[in-house]
C-alpha positions as CSV (number, residue, x, y, z in Angstrom):
1,M,141.8,-19.5,162.1
2,P,144.9,-17.5,161.0
3,I,145.1,-15.8,157.7
4,R,147.3,-17.7,155.2
5,L,146.8,-15.6,152.1
6,I,146.5,-11.8,151.6
7,C,144.9,-10.5,148.4
8,L,145.3,-6.8,147.4
9,D,143.8,-4.6,144.8
10,A,146.2,-2.3,142.9
11,D,144.6,0.8,141.4
12,D,143.8,3.4,144.2
13,T,144.8,0.8,146.8
14,L,148.6,0.7,146.1
15,W,148.9,3.6,143.7
16,H,146.9,6.6,142.4
17,N,144.6,5.8,139.4
18,M,141.3,7.7,139.5
19,R,142.9,11.1,139.6
20,H,144.2,10.5,136.1
21,F,140.7,9.5,134.8
22,E,139.3,12.6,136.4
23,L,141.8,14.7,134.4
24,A,140.7,13.0,131.2
25,E,137.0,13.6,132.0
26,K,137.7,17.3,132.7
27,A,139.5,17.5,129.4
28,L,136.5,16.0,127.7
29,E,134.2,18.5,129.4
30,R,136.3,21.4,128.1
31,M,136.2,20.0,124.6
32,L,132.5,19.6,124.6
33,A,131.7,22.8,126.6
34,P,130.1,24.5,123.5
35,F,127.6,21.6,123.2
36,A,126.8,20.5,126.8
37,E,127.2,21.4,130.4
38,G,129.9,19.5,132.4
39,P,127.5,17.4,134.4
40,A,125.6,16.4,131.3
41,V,128.8,15.3,129.7
42,R,129.7,13.2,132.7
43,D,126.3,11.6,132.9
44,R,126.4,10.7,129.2
45,L,130.0,9.3,129.6
46,N,129.0,7.3,132.7
47,A,126.0,5.8,130.9
48,I,128.1,4.9,127.8
49,E,130.8,3.3,130.0
50,T,128.3,1.2,131.8
51,R,126.9,0.1,128.4
52,N,130.3,-0.7,127.0
53,L,131.8,-2.6,130.0
54,P,130.6,-6.0,128.7
55,V,132.2,-5.3,125.4
56,Y,135.4,-3.3,126.1
57,G,136.0,-4.4,129.7
58,Y,137.8,-2.2,132.3
59,G,140.7,0.1,131.7
60,A,142.0,3.2,129.9
61,K,141.5,1.9,126.3
62,G,137.8,1.1,126.8
63,F,137.4,4.5,128.6
64,T,138.9,6.3,125.7
65,L,136.5,4.6,123.3
66,S,133.7,5.6,125.5
67,M,134.8,9.2,125.5
68,I,134.8,9.1,121.7
69,E,131.3,7.7,121.7
70,A,130.2,10.4,124.2
71,A,131.5,13.1,122.0
72,I,129.8,11.7,118.9
73,E,126.5,11.3,120.7
74,I,126.6,14.8,122.2
75,C,127.8,16.7,119.2
76,G,126.5,14.7,116.3
77,D,127.4,16.1,112.9
78,A,128.7,19.3,114.6
79,L,131.6,17.4,116.2
80,P,134.8,19.4,115.6
81,P,137.3,17.7,113.4
82,D,140.0,18.0,116.0
83,A,137.9,16.4,118.8
84,I,138.8,12.8,118.1
85,P,142.6,13.4,118.0
86,E,142.3,15.4,121.3
87,I,140.4,12.5,122.9
88,L,142.9,10.0,121.7
89,A,145.7,12.2,123.1
90,A,144.0,12.2,126.5
91,G,143.7,8.4,126.3
92,R,147.4,8.0,125.6
93,Q,148.2,10.2,128.6
94,L,146.1,7.7,130.7
95,L,148.2,4.9,129.4
96,A,151.5,6.7,130.0
97,H,151.1,8.5,133.3
98,P,153.7,7.9,136.0
99,V,152.8,5.5,138.8
100,E,152.6,7.2,142.1
101,L,152.5,5.0,145.2
102,L,150.1,5.9,148.0
103,P,151.7,6.9,151.3
104,G,153.3,4.1,153.3
105,I,152.7,1.4,150.8
106,E,156.1,-0.2,150.8
107,E,156.3,-0.3,154.6
108,T,152.8,-1.8,154.7
109,L,153.7,-4.5,152.2
110,E,156.7,-5.4,154.3
111,A,154.5,-5.8,157.4
112,L,151.9,-7.9,155.5
113,A,154.6,-10.2,154.0
114,E,155.6,-11.1,157.6
115,R,152.1,-12.4,158.1
116,A,151.2,-14.3,154.9
117,P,152.0,-14.5,151.1
118,I,150.5,-11.6,149.2
119,V,148.7,-11.9,145.8
120,L,147.9,-8.9,143.7
121,V,144.4,-9.1,142.3
122,T,143.6,-6.4,139.8
123,K,141.3,-6.0,136.8
124,G,141.7,-4.1,133.6
125,D,143.8,-4.2,130.4
126,L,146.5,-6.8,130.7
127,L,149.3,-4.8,129.1
128,H,148.5,-1.6,131.0
129,Q,148.3,-3.3,134.3
130,E,151.5,-5.1,133.7
131,S,153.3,-1.9,132.8
132,K,152.0,-0.1,135.9
133,L,153.1,-3.0,138.1
134,A,156.6,-2.9,136.5
135,A,156.8,0.9,136.9
136,S,155.7,0.6,140.6
137,G,158.7,-1.4,141.6
138,L,156.5,-3.6,143.7
139,G,156.5,-6.7,141.6
140,D,158.8,-8.8,143.8
141,R,156.6,-8.2,146.8
142,F,153.9,-10.6,145.5
143,S,153.7,-14.3,145.6
144,G,151.2,-14.2,142.7
145,I,149.8,-11.7,140.2
146,E,146.2,-12.0,139.0
147,I,145.1,-9.6,136.3
148,V,141.5,-10.4,135.5
149,S,138.7,-9.1,133.4
150,D,136.4,-8.7,136.4
151,K,136.3,-9.7,140.1
152,K,133.6,-12.2,140.9
153,P,133.2,-14.8,143.7
154,E,134.4,-17.5,141.4
155,T,137.5,-15.4,140.7
156,F,138.5,-15.5,144.4
157,T,137.5,-19.2,144.8
158,R,139.9,-20.1,142.0
159,I,142.7,-17.9,143.5
160,F,142.3,-19.4,147.0
161,A,142.3,-23.0,145.6
162,A,145.4,-22.2,143.5
163,H,147.3,-21.1,146.6
164,G,146.1,-24.0,148.7
165,V,144.0,-22.1,151.3
166,S,140.4,-22.3,152.3
167,P,138.3,-19.1,151.9
168,E,138.3,-18.4,155.7
169,Q,142.1,-18.3,155.6
170,A,142.2,-15.5,153.0
171,V,141.6,-11.8,153.2
172,M,141.0,-9.3,150.3
173,A,141.6,-5.6,150.6
174,G,140.8,-2.8,148.2
175,D,139.0,0.5,147.5
176,S,136.0,-0.9,145.7
177,M,133.0,-2.2,147.6
178,R,131.6,-3.8,144.4
179,S,134.8,-5.4,143.1
180,D,137.0,-6.1,146.1
181,V,134.7,-6.5,149.1
182,L,131.4,-8.1,148.1
183,P,132.8,-10.9,145.8
184,A,135.5,-11.9,148.4
185,L,132.8,-12.1,151.1
186,S,130.6,-14.2,148.8
187,A,133.5,-16.5,148.2
188,G,133.8,-17.0,152.0
189,A,136.9,-14.8,152.7
190,W,137.5,-11.8,154.9
191,A,137.4,-8.4,153.2
192,A,138.7,-5.0,154.1
193,F,137.4,-1.8,152.4
194,V,140.1,0.9,152.1
195,P,138.2,4.1,151.0
196,H,139.7,6.4,148.4
197,D,138.8,10.1,147.9
198,L,137.8,9.5,144.3
199,V,135.2,6.8,143.6
200,W,134.0,5.6,140.2
201,S,130.2,5.5,140.3
202,H,130.2,2.0,138.8
203,E,132.1,0.7,141.8
204,A,130.1,2.4,144.6
205,T,127.5,0.5,146.6
206,D,126.5,0.2,150.2
207,A,128.7,-1.4,152.8
208,P,127.6,-4.8,154.0
209,E,126.8,-5.8,157.5
210,H,129.0,-8.9,157.8
211,P,131.2,-10.4,160.5
212,R,134.1,-10.9,158.1
213,F,134.0,-7.3,156.8
214,R,136.0,-4.3,158.1
215,C,136.3,-0.7,156.9
216,I,139.9,0.6,157.5
217,A,141.1,4.1,157.1
218,S,144.2,3.1,155.2
219,L,146.0,-0.1,154.1
220,A,148.4,0.4,157.0
221,E,145.7,-0.8,159.3
222,L,145.4,-4.1,157.6
223,P,148.2,-5.9,159.4
224,G,146.6,-5.1,162.7
225,W,143.3,-6.5,161.6
226,I,144.9,-9.6,160.3
227,D,146.4,-10.1,163.7
228,Q,143.0,-9.8,165.3
229,I,141.5,-12.4,163.0
230,G,144.3,-14.8,163.8
C-alpha cells in the first residue's frame, strides 16, 4: 500500500538542536566546578530533568528550571549569588539561538513533497517551536503542523485520522527512538530512525525488530524507502 502521509520530527531531524543544549550543560558544569565534577553535575541534571518532565514538559524553559534546581541541590547555601542570573542567561541563549538546517534538508523536503503531503510533528514549548519553524523558512513545506506536549501512539492515531489516512499509509521519521519510532509503530504506521550525533539520554532506547521499521543514515534516504514501501 503506498504512503499517503509523511510525518517528520523537527529538532535534530530538520535542524540542529542538541548542540545548543550541550553548550548550556557545559556552561553549568563550569559554574558548578568548585562544587562537583562535570559528570556528577550532568547526572544530577539528568535526574532532575526526568523528574520534572511531567511538570515542566519538554523544551528550553523546563531545561532552564532544571538547571537552576541542579545548582541549588549541588551547592545548597553555598550557591554563588551570580549563579542564577548566569543560568537564566544560558536559558535565554537556548531560546534565541539561530536555526541551522541540517545538510540537504530543503532538497529532501522537495523530494518528499512529490510523494505525499508532509506533516511536521514536534514536541516542546509552543512559542519556541513556532519561532524556530518561522526562522527555519520551512513553514510552507508542510501540509500540517503539530506541536505536541509528548508523542504517544494516540498522538499519531489522531494525526492520521485528521489527514484521512490509515496508519499503514503513513510514515514517521525522526532522530528519537522513544518519541518518533516506537509510538508511530505502535499506532500502526511505518517509522524511520535518523540517528544524530548527539542523543539525549531520555530519548535513547533499543531499536525494535519490526517489519515496518528502518534505520536510515540521513533523511535524504527517506524518499527511496518510501518508494520501496509503495
